[in-house]
N, C-alpha and C positions, 0 to 999 in steps of 0.2 A: 372514503375515510378509512384509515388503517386502524385495525383493532390491535390492542396490546394489553398486557396484564394490568390488573387493577391497581390504580394509584393508591386508593384507600387501603387496600390490603398491604401494600408494601410500605406505606408511609405514615399510617396513623399512630405508629409506635414511636413518634419523636420523643427523644429523651427529655426528662425533666431538666437536665443540665442545659440543653439547648434553649428551652423557653425561659429559664432563669436568666440566661445571657441576654435575651431580648427584652427583659424587663416587662413593663406594663403593657407593651404592645403584643405580648404573647397571646392574650385572650382574643384579640382581634385577629391575629394570624390563624389561630385554630378555627375561629368562626368562618374564616374564608376558605377553609380546606374543602376542596370539591369531594362529593360523595363517591364519584366513580369516573373512570375514563374509558369505560367500555362502550363501543359503538357510538350511538347518538348522544350518550351522556357525557362525552368529552367536553370539558370546559371550552367555551368558544374561543378564548384567546389562545389556548394550547392547540386546539384543532387547527386554527389559522396558521400557527407557527409550523405545525407538522406538514400542512399542505404546501408550504413554501419551501420545504427542504429540497436540496439538490437531488438529482437522481443518483442511485448507487453507481451505475456505470457512467463513464465519461465519454462523450463523443470525441473522436480523434482530434478535431480542431479546438476542443475545449481543454485539453490537457495543458497544465503549466509546463513551460519549456525551460530546461536548464542545459540545453545543448552547448557543446564546446566547438570552437573553430573560428578562424578569421580568414575569410568569411564563413558563416555557418553553412555547412554542406547543403542543408535543405534549401538555402537561399540562392544556390547557384542557378544560372540560367539553364534552360532545358538542353541547349546544345552541349554545355559543359557536363551536365549530368550524364548525357549519353556517352560522351567521350571517356569519362572516368568510371563508368560502370554503376551509376546510381539510378538506373532504370531496370525494369524487369527484363527488357530485351537485351541489355548489355551487362547485367550483373554476373560476376564470376567470383568464386570463392576458392582460394588456394589453401590447402591443408598440407603442412610441411613439417619436417623435423627441425627443431630449434638448431640453428647453425652453431650456437655456442655450447649448448648442452643437449646434444641430439638424442632423441629416442630412435630406436631402430625400426624403420618402416619398410615394408615390401613395396608399397604402392603409394608414394606421395602423390598429391594431386596438385598439379602446377599448370600455369598458363603456357609455360615454355614447351611442354610436351603435349599440350592440348587435352589434359586430363582434369583441369579445374572444374568444379561443380558449377553448372549454370542454373538458371531459374527453372528451365524445363526439367533438369535433373532433380531438383529438389521437389518439384511437384510429382515426379515419378516415384520418388521415395514416399511421398505423402499418401499415395494410393494405398499403401499398406500400413504406414506408420504414423499418420497424422495424429496430433494430440492437441486438445484445447482445454484451457483451465482459466479460472478467475484469479486475478492477482491485482493488488493495489501496487502502484509504482510510486516509490517514495525516495527522496533524496536523503542521504545519510544525515545531513546537518540542517535540514529544513523541517520546521514543526508542523507541516501539513502535507498530505498526500498530493502528488502531482496529478493523479487521476487513477481510475480503476477500470479494468476492462477484461474482456475474454480474449486471451492471447492464443494464437494457433500456429503450429509449426511442426517440424520434424525433430524428434529427440536427437540431441547432439551426438549421442553414442552411435546412431545409425551412420553418421558421416565418419566418425572416428573409425568404425570397423572397415569402412571402404579402403582405408590406407593399410590395412593388415599390419598393425603394430606388433612387434615381436618382443622387445624388451627395453629396459631403461626408460620406461614411461612413468613419470611421477607427477607431472603437472601439465595442464592444458592452458595456454594463454592465447589471447585473441585481441584483435583491434579492428577498427573500421577505417573508412576513408578519412584522411586528415589533410586535405589540400596539398598532397605531395610534399609536405613539409615535415621532416623528422621531428622538429621541435613541437609540433602540434599533435604528435601521436599520443593517443590515450588508450592504454591497454588494461585489460583485466585478466584474471586467471582463476582457475579452480584446481583443487587436487584431483588427480585422475579418478580417484574412487567415487567422486560425486557424479561423474559422467555416465559410466555403465550401470550404476545402481542408484535407486531412489530411496534413501533411508527414511524411516518414520512415515511411510505412506505419502511422501512428498511427490508432486508431479515431477516429470523429468525436466532437466535443462533442455531448452529447445532452440533451434534455429528457426526464428519466427518470421512469418510473412503475412499474417492476417491479424487484425485487431477488431473485435466486435463484428466478426463475420465479413469484413471488407478488407481489401488489400491494404497493407501497411502503408500509410502515407509517408512522404519524404520527411515531414516534420517529426514523425514518430519513429524515424530510423529506417524507413523503407529504402530500397525494396526488401531488405532482409536485415534482421538484427538478432542478437542473442537475448533470451529472456531466462533468467535464473529465478525460479519461483519464490524461494525463501529469502532472496537477497535484496539489498538496496539497489537503487538504479544504476550506480556506477559499474555493477557487475553485468548489467544488461546492455552491452555495447551496441550503439547504433551504427548503421551503414557498414555492416560486417563485410570485411574483405579478406582477412587472413586469420588462420588458426595455426598455432604452432604446438607440436607435441614435444614435450621437453623432459629432460632428466634433472631439471632444476629441483632443489629440495624445498624451496620456500616460495611464498607469494612474491610476485614481481609486478603487482598492480601499480599503475601510475598514481592512483589515489593514495596508496600507502606511502609514497614518497612525500605526501603533503600532510603527514601527521594524522592519518586516519586509520581506524581499525577496519581492515578489509575482510575480516572473517566473521564478524557478528551478523547473525540473521535478523530479520525484522523483529522489532519490539512491539509489544502491545501497549497502546496508550490511547487516551481520550482527550478531547478538546471540544469547545463549544462552536456552534455555528450561528445561532441567534440568541442574543441576550439583550433585553431592554436596559439601557444604561441609566435612565431616569424613570422612576415610577412613583406613584402616589402612595402615601402611607396607607397600609392596610390592603392594598391591591395585590392580588396574586401575580406571580412573576413566571411567565412561560419561558422555558429554556429548551433549546434543542442543540444537538451536537453530533459528533461522529466518533467512532472508535476504530483505530487501526488494529486489526486482529493479527498479532504477530505469531511467531513460532510457538509461543506458550498458550495460544488460544485466548478466549475471553469468557469469564464467568459473570461479571457484572460491571456496571458503571455506577460511580457514586459522585455525589455533589456535596458541597459544604459552603455555607455562607458565614463569613467571619465579620464581626462588627469591629469597626475601627475603634470604638469606645472600649472594647474588651478584647484585645488581641490575643491570639493563641501564643503560648510560650515560645519564644524564639529558639529555645534549646531543642525543640522538636522540629528539626529542619525538614524532615520528610512528612510531617503532619500525621504521624501514625496514631496519635491519640485524639485527633480532632473528631468532632461528632458527624462523621460522614453518613449520608443517607442514600439509599439505592434510588437510582433513576430507572426508567423503563427502556430496555433495549427493544427497539421496534422490530417486528417480524420482517421476513422477506417481502419486498414490495410487489404490488400487482403489476406495475410498470417499471422495467429496469432502466429505461433510458439508453444512452449510448448509441443512438441511431442504429439499433440492431435491425437487420433485415427481417421483415414481418413482425418486428417488435418482440421476437421470441429469442430465448437463449438457444444458441445453436445445438442441435442434437449431438450427443456424444461428449458434451462438456463434462469434464471430471467433476464429481461431487454433485451433479444435478440429475434429477430423474427425467428421462426423455418424455415420459407420458404426461407429466404435469408441468415440466419446465421449471420446477422448484428445486431448491437445494435439499439434499438428503439430510443435512444437519445445518444448524444455524446457531451461532454465527460460524461462517466459514473461515478457517485459518487462512492467513495471507491475503485477506480481503478487507472490506470495511463494512460497518453497520452504522445505522443512525440510532440515536437515543433521544428521549424527551422526558421532561418532568415539569410539574407546575409547583413552584415554590410558594409557601404561604406568605400572606401579606406581612409587612414589617413596619415597625415604628420608624419615624424620621431618623435619618442618620446616614453614615457612609459605611458601605459593606464591600467585601471582596468575595466574589464567587470563584470557587475552584472545583475542578472535576478531575476524576482519576479513573483509570481502568484497573481491574483485578483479573489476573489470568487464571487459567484452570487449575493451577497449583496454589492459588491463594496469594501470589505475589502482587502487592499493591504498587502501582506506579509511584515513584520512579524505579522501584526495584523490579526485577532482580539485577538489572544492569543500569545503574544511574550515571554511568560514565559518559562524558561528552566524547565525541568522535567515534562512538560506536552505535549511533542511532539516537533519535530524539526521545527523551523520556521526561522532560521537565513538566511540572504541574503548572498549568496555565493560571494566570490571575486576571480576573475580569472585574473592574470596579463598577459598583452600582450605587447610585445616589437615590435615597428615598426622601421625598419631599412632603 
């Protein structure tokens, strides 16, 4: 059983306005309010919902997949993967000057002159420079994470320095295997300043070869991919094959050509995981959910039940004046999941204490957490449950970036019928 902060302490101060909205059923609702959710006193229906939560880390074969390609590169037969460099034995990475806007390099790394980086080479770099960190992988335009893991690799800067760049280097762009079809190429890019330095205590951009302590599977982009800690998934290109060092002045991401914001980092937002859609009048309602902890961190998760009979003013489109109430952010789990070797967070993972295997702070930025709450019983009627996250600066979802195409921020609507 997971312990978390007192439900009674956080929720007994329900506003008079909220109960007035519920009408005569409010007295029943208050009577059903549980006295505590500490330890064994957790209401059974909420305890059951918490125990059914997904694990924080996602096993490699459980990630949602939004891969591109026709056919998908990870679906190629073994012989073809060997031929095109999609195995650890045959993988090679070329690091070149952009032919159109070249940076000046002393030592480009090419297959032609037998200086491309191979898998043995990246493991040699890893002996001194390996990095691992927790990250949630999210698609820019999908309202749920694809999965969360411990990603391991070599900082991209260590490979960049091998080319001995001299000048005219403003941007780094890269792409992976794309079926030898130029029309299928999908590239992403970063300003060069993000590669040698890690601003705001971010982990480094890595050339990644392990996930959750195991070799990166082909489905997850193996043998090698890019992982950009603070970015959405389109920046973390799979099946990495080419890196170009360029004097181009602006982003040249394929995703940008499709009317997407390619520079916004991960947003903080919350959504539900389990909500009963039909409940009996007066019965408490257990709710669980997750929050993606974006670049702004996470201070709280809140919930609100709106009665169809007394709707919130339509003019308040961001629900800033709604009677939101705090839910409980669950603490780090005892079991992380993700098929970790020995079921332990790998030693040396950034943000984790090696002695305890627990995070030094919680919630971790760029990761995800679970939350839970037990809503009071309601009178018969139709209701809409909403949840939202509030970041460390007090910005409430969908703020501070409510714009589409720059990351998901919509407030979820979940209908509940009370009979």
